[in-house]
C-alpha positions in Angstrom: 179.5 -157.5 -148.0 179.7 -154.7 -145.4 179.2 -151.0 -146.2 179.7 -147.9 -144.2 176.5 -146.5 -142.8 176.1 -142.7 -142.2 173.3 -140.8 -140.8 172.9 -137.2 -142.0 171.4 -134.7 -139.6 169.7 -137.1 -137.2 168.6 -134.2 -135.0 166.4 -132.7 -137.8 163.3 -134.5 -136.6 159.9 -132.8 -136.6 157.4 -133.4 -133.8 155.5 -136.0 -135.6 154.6 -139.7 -135.1 155.6 -140.6 -138.7 158.6 -142.8 -139.4 161.8 -141.1 -140.2 162.8 -141.3 -143.8 166.1 -143.2 -144.3 168.1 -143.2 -147.5 171.0 -145.6 -147.9 173.6 -144.9 -150.6 176.1 -147.8 -151.2 179.5 -146.7 -152.2 181.7 -149.5 -153.3 185.5 -149.3 -153.5 186.8 -149.7 -157.1 190.4 -150.1 -158.2 191.1 -147.7 -161.1 194.2 -148.5 -163.0 196.3 -145.5 -163.7 199.3 -145.1 -165.8 201.5 -142.1 -166.6 203.3 -141.3 -169.8 205.2 -138.2 -170.7 205.4 -136.3 -173.9 208.1 -133.7 -174.6 206.6 -130.2 -174.4 206.2 -128.4 -177.8 207.2 -131.6 -179.7 205.5 -132.9 -182.8 204.2 -135.8 -180.7 202.5 -133.4 -178.3 200.9 -131.4 -181.1 199.5 -134.6 -182.7 198.4 -136.0 -179.3 196.4 -132.8 -178.5 194.9 -132.7 -182.0 193.8 -136.3 -181.7 192.2 -135.7 -178.3 190.3 -132.7 -179.6 189.0 -134.8 -182.5 188.0 -137.6 -180.1 186.1 -135.2 -177.8 184.3 -133.7 -180.9 183.2 -137.2 -182.0 181.8 -138.2 -178.6 178.1 -138.9 -179.1 176.4 -137.6 -175.9 173.0 -137.1 -177.4 171.4 -140.3 -176.2 172.6 -140.8 -172.6 169.4 -142.1 -171.1 170.9 -144.5 -168.5 173.8 -145.1 -166.2 174.8 -148.0 -168.5 174.9 -145.6 -171.6 177.1 -143.2 -169.7 179.5 -146.0 -168.5 179.8 -147.3 -172.1 180.6 -143.9 -173.4 183.2 -143.3 -170.7 184.8 -146.8 -171.3 184.9 -146.1 -175.1 186.5 -142.7 -174.5 189.1 -144.3 -172.1 190.0 -147.0 -174.6 190.3 -144.4 -177.4 192.7 -142.3 -175.3 194.8 -145.4 -174.7 194.9 -146.0 -178.5 196.0 -142.4 -179.1 
């Protein structure tokens, strides 16, 4: 697997004999499926959709996000709930 390598500010070196600190951040490409749907403005469907989204956001439990996995699970659950709405 090949990643892009970038060097940030390579000329910011102090006059020292210590090794230069290098940080590598891997950014993988991900395909995110998108889909568009339309709702007629000011329709009953729009009013219900907005009310359902507001309730969904209110119910999100963000009190115990202690890891990347917790955050990913909450985001996935949120995305699935929006699809259901």
